[in-house]
KOLMAR-254369 format. One record per residue (C-alpha): x, y, z. Coordinates in Angstrom, 2 decimals. Example, Ala and Ser with C-alpha at 12.3 -4.5 7.8 and 13.67 -1.06 7.14 Angstrom:
<node xx="12.30" yy="-4.50" zz="7.80"/>
<node xx="13.67" yy="-1.06" zz="7.14"/>
***
This chain:
<node xx="-56.17" yy="36.36" zz="-7.12"/>
<node xx="-55.23" yy="32.93" zz="-8.45"/>
<node xx="-54.89" yy="30.04" zz="-6.05"/>
<node xx="-51.71" yy="28.04" zz="-5.71"/>
<node xx="-53.21" yy="25.04" zz="-7.54"/>
<node xx="-54.14" yy="27.22" zz="-10.51"/>
<node xx="-50.60" yy="28.62" zz="-10.66"/>
<node xx="-49.12" yy="25.13" zz="-10.59"/>
<node xx="-51.46" yy="23.86" zz="-13.31"/>
<node xx="-50.67" yy="26.94" zz="-15.41"/>
<node xx="-46.94" yy="26.23" zz="-15.16"/>
<node xx="-47.36" yy="22.55" zz="-16.02"/>
<node xx="-49.37" yy="23.13" zz="-19.20"/>
<node xx="-46.25" yy="23.83" zz="-21.25"/>
<node xx="-44.41" yy="20.58" zz="-20.53"/>
<node xx="-45.62" yy="17.03" zz="-21.05"/>
<node xx="-42.95" yy="15.58" zz="-18.78"/>
<node xx="-43.90" yy="17.81" zz="-15.87"/>
<node xx="-47.55" yy="16.85" zz="-16.11"/>
<node xx="-46.65" yy="13.17" zz="-16.49"/>
<node xx="-44.36" yy="13.27" zz="-13.45"/>
<node xx="-47.00" yy="15.06" zz="-11.39"/>
<node xx="-49.69" yy="12.50" zz="-12.26"/>
<node xx="-47.38" yy="9.52" zz="-11.72"/>
<node xx="-46.24" yy="10.82" zz="-8.33"/>
<node xx="-49.81" yy="11.53" zz="-7.23"/>
<node xx="-50.83" yy="8.03" zz="-8.36"/>
<node xx="-47.95" yy="6.53" zz="-6.37"/>
<node xx="-48.95" yy="8.44" zz="-3.23"/>
<node xx="-52.58" yy="7.38" zz="-3.67"/>
<node xx="-51.55" yy="3.74" zz="-4.21"/>
<node xx="-49.38" yy="3.73" zz="-1.08"/>
<node xx="-52.18" yy="5.25" zz="1.00"/>
<node xx="-54.72" yy="2.70" zz="-0.27"/>
<node xx="-52.35" yy="-0.21" zz="0.38"/>
<node xx="-51.61" yy="1.16" zz="3.85"/>
<node xx="-55.30" yy="1.27" zz="4.79"/>
<node xx="-56.01" yy="-2.17" zz="3.29"/>
<node xx="-53.10" yy="-3.88" zz="5.03"/>
<node xx="-52.75" yy="-2.06" zz="8.32"/>
<node xx="-51.34" yy="-5.04" zz="10.19"/>
<node xx="-48.68" yy="-5.88" zz="7.59"/>
<node xx="-45.98" yy="-3.30" zz="8.01"/>
<node xx="-43.77" yy="-3.94" zz="4.98"/>
<node xx="-46.45" yy="-4.25" zz="2.29"/>
<node xx="-46.83" yy="-0.50" zz="1.93"/>
<node xx="-43.19" yy="-0.25" zz="0.79"/>
<node xx="-43.69" yy="-2.64" zz="-2.15"/>
<node xx="-44.98" yy="-0.14" zz="-4.79"/>
<node xx="-41.99" yy="2.13" zz="-4.23"/>
<node xx="-39.50" yy="-0.73" zz="-4.24"/>
<node xx="-41.01" yy="-2.24" zz="-7.39"/>
<node xx="-40.98" yy="1.13" zz="-9.18"/>
<node xx="-37.35" yy="1.77" zz="-8.20"/>
<node xx="-36.18" yy="-1.71" zz="-9.25"/>
<node xx="-38.04" yy="-1.50" zz="-12.56"/>
<node xx="-36.75" yy="2.02" zz="-13.26"/>
<node xx="-33.13" yy="1.24" zz="-12.38"/>
<node xx="-33.08" yy="-2.02" zz="-14.34"/>
<node xx="-34.47" yy="-0.35" zz="-17.45"/>
<node xx="-32.10" yy="2.60" zz="-17.11"/>
<node xx="-29.16" yy="0.20" zz="-16.92"/>
<node xx="-30.44" yy="-1.67" zz="-19.98"/>
<node xx="-30.88" yy="1.57" zz="-21.95"/>
<node xx="-27.48" yy="3.09" zz="-21.09"/>
<node xx="-25.89" yy="1.87" zz="-24.32"/>
<node xx="-28.60" yy="3.53" zz="-26.41"/>
<node xx="-28.67" yy="6.74" zz="-24.39"/>
<node xx="-27.33" yy="8.86" zz="-27.22"/>
<node xx="-30.06" yy="7.82" zz="-29.66"/>
<node xx="-32.74" yy="10.46" zz="-29.93"/>
<node xx="-35.49" yy="7.84" zz="-30.28"/>
<node xx="-34.68" yy="6.35" zz="-26.87"/>
<node xx="-34.65" yy="9.58" zz="-24.87"/>
<node xx="-38.41" yy="9.51" zz="-24.38"/>
<node xx="-38.27" yy="6.04" zz="-22.80"/>
<node xx="-35.27" yy="7.10" zz="-20.71"/>
<node xx="-37.24" yy="10.09" zz="-19.36"/>
<node xx="-40.15" yy="7.81" zz="-18.48"/>
<node xx="-37.85" yy="5.51" zz="-16.52"/>
<node xx="-36.40" yy="8.48" zz="-14.64"/>
<node xx="-39.91" yy="9.66" zz="-13.77"/>
<node xx="-40.75" yy="6.16" zz="-12.55"/>
<node xx="-37.58" yy="6.13" zz="-10.44"/>
<node xx="-38.54" yy="9.44" zz="-8.85"/>
<node xx="-42.07" yy="8.23" zz="-8.20"/>
<node xx="-40.64" yy="5.14" zz="-6.49"/>
<node xx="-38.58" yy="7.31" zz="-4.16"/>
<node xx="-41.66" yy="9.41" zz="-3.39"/>
<node xx="-43.62" yy="6.21" zz="-2.72"/>
<node xx="-40.99" yy="5.00" zz="-0.26"/>
<node xx="-40.95" yy="8.35" zz="1.53"/>
<node xx="-44.75" yy="8.36" zz="1.74"/>
<node xx="-44.76" yy="4.81" zz="3.13"/>
<node xx="-42.17" yy="5.84" zz="5.73"/>
<node xx="-44.27" yy="8.84" zz="6.76"/>
<node xx="-47.39" yy="6.65" zz="7.07"/>
<node xx="-45.42" yy="4.12" zz="9.09"/>
<node xx="-44.29" yy="6.79" zz="11.53"/>
<node xx="-47.79" yy="8.23" zz="11.86"/>
<node xx="-49.45" yy="4.84" zz="12.36"/>
<node xx="-46.87" yy="3.55" zz="14.82"/>
<node xx="-48.49" yy="2.33" zz="18.01"/>
<node xx="-47.53" yy="4.42" zz="20.98"/>
<node xx="-46.57" yy="2.40" zz="24.00"/>
<node xx="-47.10" yy="3.96" zz="27.39"/>
<node xx="-43.90" yy="4.94" zz="29.13"/>
<node xx="-43.02" yy="2.96" zz="32.19"/>
<node xx="-42.52" yy="4.97" zz="35.30"/>
<node xx="-39.17" yy="4.53" zz="36.87"/>
<node xx="-39.16" yy="3.75" zz="40.51"/>
<node xx="-36.23" yy="4.76" zz="42.63"/>
<node xx="-34.35" yy="1.96" zz="44.24"/>
<node xx="-33.69" yy="2.38" zz="47.94"/>
***
């Protein structure tokens, strides 16, 4: 019986873009986790890798729109789309870490007024 990881790796072997997107997304998640643990007190720093990746990906996609129909530029266009997706995954991971690490304040007991 093959494990789930072996099945995933077997399916990825055929496509370079799938393996590239998997590695880039895993690197983004790892980077967000490392930044979160290094800067626990600074809440917004963990969002920076995702924001930077999204801004870089969108700006390059906009710049490459005029040459979208050239076959030579499709490889770069796919890389920018992968970077854009990794940025979204980085933002989602930072949001999840922010929710998990949120300090829980004790609830105040309500007293009845007489």
